C-alpha positions as CSV (number, residue, x, y, z in Angstrom):
1,M,-18.6,-17.8,9.3
2,T,-18.3,-14.0,10.0
3,I,-16.9,-11.5,7.6
4,F,-14.0,-11.1,10.0
5,N,-13.1,-14.8,10.0
6,A,-13.2,-15.0,6.2
7,M,-10.8,-12.1,5.7
8,K,-7.1,-12.3,4.9
9,F,-5.0,-10.0,7.0
10,T,-1.4,-9.0,6.0
11,A,1.0,-7.2,8.3
12,I,3.4,-4.9,6.4
13,I,6.3,-3.3,8.3
14,P,7.8,-0.3,6.5
15,A,11.5,0.2,7.3
16,R,14.1,2.6,6.0
17,F,17.7,3.0,6.9
18,A,18.0,6.8,6.4
19,S,16.6,8.5,9.5
20,T,17.6,12.1,10.5
21,R,17.5,11.4,14.2
22,F,18.7,7.8,14.2
23,P,20.3,6.5,11.0
24,G,20.2,2.7,10.7
25,K,17.5,2.4,13.3
26,P,15.9,-0.8,12.1
27,L,19.2,-2.7,12.6
28,A,19.9,-1.4,16.1
29,L,20.1,-4.3,18.5
30,I,17.6,-4.9,21.3
31,G,18.5,-7.9,23.4
32,G,20.9,-9.1,20.8
33,K,18.4,-9.0,17.9
34,P,17.9,-6.2,15.3
35,M,14.9,-4.0,16.0
36,I,13.2,-5.0,12.8
37,Q,13.4,-8.6,13.9
38,R,11.7,-7.8,17.2
39,V,8.9,-6.1,15.3
40,Y,8.6,-8.9,12.8
41,E,8.4,-11.6,15.6
42,Q,5.7,-9.6,17.4
43,A,3.7,-9.4,14.2
44,E,4.2,-13.1,13.5
45,S,2.9,-14.1,16.9
46,C,-0.6,-12.8,15.8
47,E,-2.3,-15.8,14.3
48,L,-4.8,-13.7,12.4
49,F,-2.1,-12.6,9.9
50,S,-1.8,-14.8,6.8
51,K,1.5,-13.0,6.0
52,V,4.0,-10.7,7.5
53,V,6.2,-8.7,5.1
54,V,8.9,-6.0,5.6
55,A,8.9,-3.2,3.0
56,T,12.2,-1.5,2.5
57,D,14.4,0.2,-0.1
58,D,17.6,-0.7,1.6
59,E,19.7,-3.8,0.9
60,R,21.1,-3.9,4.5
61,I,17.7,-4.2,6.0
62,S,16.6,-6.7,3.3
63,N,19.6,-8.9,4.1
64,A,19.0,-8.7,7.8
65,V,15.4,-9.8,7.4
66,E,16.4,-12.7,5.1
67,H,19.0,-13.7,7.6
68,F,16.5,-14.3,10.4
69,G,14.1,-16.0,7.9
70,G,11.6,-13.2,7.4
71,Q,9.8,-12.2,4.2
72,V,10.9,-8.9,2.7
73,M,10.0,-7.0,-0.5
74,M,12.1,-4.2,-2.0
75,T,10.3,-0.9,-2.8
76,R,11.2,2.3,-4.6
77,S,13.4,4.7,-2.7
78,D,11.4,7.9,-3.4
79,H,8.4,7.2,-1.1
80,I,7.5,10.2,1.1
81,S,5.7,8.2,3.7
82,G,5.4,4.7,5.1
83,T,1.9,4.5,3.8
84,D,3.2,4.9,0.2
85,R,5.8,2.3,0.9
86,I,3.4,-0.3,2.2
87,A,0.9,0.5,-0.6
88,E,3.5,-0.5,-3.2
89,V,3.9,-3.9,-1.5
90,A,0.2,-4.4,-0.9
91,A,-0.5,-3.8,-4.6
92,N,1.5,-6.9,-5.4
93,L,-0.2,-9.1,-2.8
94,P,-3.3,-10.6,-4.4
95,D,-4.5,-12.6,-1.4
96,T,-5.0,-9.7,1.0
97,D,-8.2,-8.0,2.2
98,V,-6.9,-5.9,5.0
99,V,-3.4,-4.4,5.5
100,I,-2.0,-3.7,9.0
101,N,0.7,-1.0,9.0
102,I,3.1,-1.8,11.9
103,Q,5.9,0.8,12.3
104,G,9.4,-0.7,12.1
105,D,10.4,1.2,15.3
106,E,7.7,-0.5,17.5
107,P,9.5,-3.6,18.8
108,F,7.1,-4.0,21.7
109,V,3.8,-3.8,19.8
110,R,1.3,-6.1,21.5
111,V,-0.6,-9.0,19.9
112,E,-3.7,-7.7,21.7
113,Q,-3.4,-4.4,19.8
114,L,-3.0,-6.1,16.5
115,K,-6.1,-8.3,17.1
116,Q,-8.1,-5.3,18.2
117,L,-7.3,-3.6,14.9
118,C,-8.3,-6.6,12.9
119,S,-11.6,-6.9,14.8
120,F,-12.8,-3.6,13.4
121,F,-13.3,-5.2,10.0
122,D,-16.2,-7.3,11.0
123,Q,-18.0,-4.0,10.4
124,P,-18.5,-3.3,6.7
125,E,-18.5,0.5,7.2
126,V,-14.9,0.4,8.6
127,A,-12.3,1.3,5.9
128,I,-9.5,2.5,8.2
129,A,-8.8,1.8,11.8
130,T,-6.3,2.9,14.4
131,L,-5.7,2.9,18.1
132,A,-5.4,5.5,20.9
133,H,-4.3,5.3,24.6
134,P,-5.7,7.3,27.5
135,I,-3.3,10.1,28.5
136,V,-2.5,10.0,32.2
137,A,0.3,12.6,32.5
138,P,-0.6,16.3,32.3
139,E,2.6,17.2,30.4
140,M,1.6,14.9,27.6
141,I,-1.5,16.8,26.8
142,V,0.5,20.0,26.0
143,D,3.4,18.1,24.3
144,P,3.3,18.7,20.5
145,N,5.1,15.5,19.9
146,V,2.2,13.6,21.4
147,V,-0.6,13.4,18.8
148,K,-4.1,13.7,20.4
149,A,-7.1,11.9,18.9
150,V,-10.6,13.1,19.4
151,F,-13.4,10.7,18.4
152,A,-17.2,10.2,18.7
153,P,-18.7,7.5,21.0
154,S,-19.0,5.3,17.9
155,G,-15.2,5.5,17.5
156,R,-15.3,7.6,14.4
157,A,-12.4,10.0,14.5
158,L,-13.3,13.7,14.5
159,Y,-9.8,15.1,14.5
160,F,-6.1,14.5,15.3
161,S,-3.8,17.3,16.5
162,R,-0.6,18.1,18.2
163,A,-2.5,20.8,20.1
164,P,-4.0,20.0,23.5
165,I,-7.5,19.0,22.4
166,P,-10.2,18.8,23.5
167,Y,-10.2,22.2,25.2
168,L,-12.0,21.8,28.5
169,R,-13.6,25.2,29.2
170,G,-14.0,26.1,32.8
171,V,-11.4,23.5,34.0
172,D,-7.9,24.4,35.0
173,Q,-5.5,23.0,32.4
174,L,-3.5,21.2,35.1
175,E,-6.6,19.3,36.0
176,W,-7.6,18.3,32.5
177,V,-5.9,14.9,32.8
178,K,-8.3,14.0,35.6
179,E,-11.2,14.3,33.3
180,G,-10.1,11.4,31.2
181,K,-11.0,13.0,27.9
182,H,-7.5,13.1,26.3
183,F,-6.1,10.3,24.2
184,Q,-2.7,9.7,22.6
185,H,-2.9,8.5,19.0
186,L,-0.7,5.4,18.4
187,G,0.9,5.0,15.0
188,L,-0.8,1.7,14.1
189,Y,-3.2,1.6,11.2
190,A,-5.3,-1.0,9.4
191,Y,-6.9,-0.4,6.0
192,R,-9.0,-2.3,3.5
193,K,-6.5,-2.9,0.7
194,E,-8.5,-1.1,-2.0
195,V,-8.8,2.0,0.3
196,L,-5.1,2.0,1.1
197,L,-4.3,2.1,-2.7
198,K,-6.7,5.0,-3.1
199,L,-5.1,7.0,-0.2
200,T,-1.8,7.1,-2.0
201,E,-3.5,9.0,-4.9
202,L,-4.6,11.9,-2.6
203,S,-2.9,15.3,-2.7
204,P,-1.6,16.8,0.5
205,A,-4.2,18.7,2.5
206,P,-3.7,22.1,4.2
207,L,-4.5,20.8,7.6
208,E,-2.1,17.9,7.1
209,E,0.7,20.3,6.1
210,A,-0.1,22.6,9.1
211,E,0.1,19.8,11.7
212,S,2.4,17.4,9.8
213,L,-0.1,14.6,10.3
214,E,-0.8,12.4,7.3
215,Q,-4.2,11.1,8.6
216,L,-5.6,14.6,8.2
217,R,-5.3,14.2,4.5
218,W,-7.6,11.2,4.7
219,L,-10.2,13.0,6.9
220,T,-10.1,16.0,4.6
221,A,-10.8,13.7,1.6
222,G,-13.9,12.3,3.4
223,Y,-12.6,9.0,4.6
224,S,-13.7,7.8,8.1
225,I,-11.1,6.6,10.5
226,F,-12.3,4.4,13.4
227,V,-10.3,4.6,16.7
228,G,-10.1,1.8,19.3
229,V,-9.0,2.5,22.8
230,T,-6.1,0.3,24.0
231,P,-4.8,0.1,27.6
232,Y,-1.3,-0.5,26.2
233,K,1.1,2.4,25.6
234,S,3.3,2.9,22.6
235,L,7.0,2.3,23.1
236,G,8.3,3.6,19.7
237,I,12.0,4.3,19.2
238,D,12.9,7.6,17.6
239,T,16.4,8.4,19.0
240,P,19.5,6.6,20.3
241,E,18.3,7.7,23.8
242,D,15.0,5.8,23.2
243,L,17.0,2.7,22.3
244,V,18.7,2.8,25.7
245,K,15.2,2.9,27.4
246,A,14.0,0.1,25.1
247,E,17.0,-2.1,26.0
248,K,16.2,-1.6,29.7
249,Y,12.5,-2.3,29.1
250,W,13.4,-5.5,27.3
251,E,15.7,-6.7,30.1
252,Q,12.9,-6.0,32.7
253,N,10.2,-7.8,30.7
254,K,12.0,-10.6,28.7
255,N,10.9,-13.4,31.1
256,R,7.3,-12.3,31.4
């Protein structure tokens, strides 16, 4: 039996009702089901998970999860990040080796992506893992809302940034995308449980505050993050306009 096969993986989905750009987002309907249910069902379809739990501080979300038969745990309301929220839940789950953080606004997360994250932990040196997707549109390279990941051939992350990195000297910026060296970071993480709990004890780092990227706190503290390349894009929902696109995507793909 491999280390990987002996491990217990738990998926935790942080979900909050209060959102500046889209209040009540987890309860927005996609194909007649709340978004949080779509995320939960995608996570549940990964047979590697021994447990799937929604972490929330809102009774409306908790009631919705219980209504469709999902497992939910209430958390404190003062958490600054989703990482802090899932850590509170993970601390109360004794039979968990690795925690997968699945954002509550990713209703189309793929089982293949979740399995890829889990597969990293057959390597004892991996404490944190995440995914990135090749950027194929030039405008995405310069878009500060698209987080870029730069990593070594081993997969070990070197840096994450909103800036267009890596800089390709001697190549016209409009041609950068053809070089295939730019990757969009996806907001999926997996952590060994003991590492996740330690991450919440770290103080904010200057680079993190400058870029507004929490993972830079972990890199600054000396933790390694391993990045896997996935062919599947992220279809996260941040605004009501994104929800319209998601509904259209669901209609086009529901029978596939």
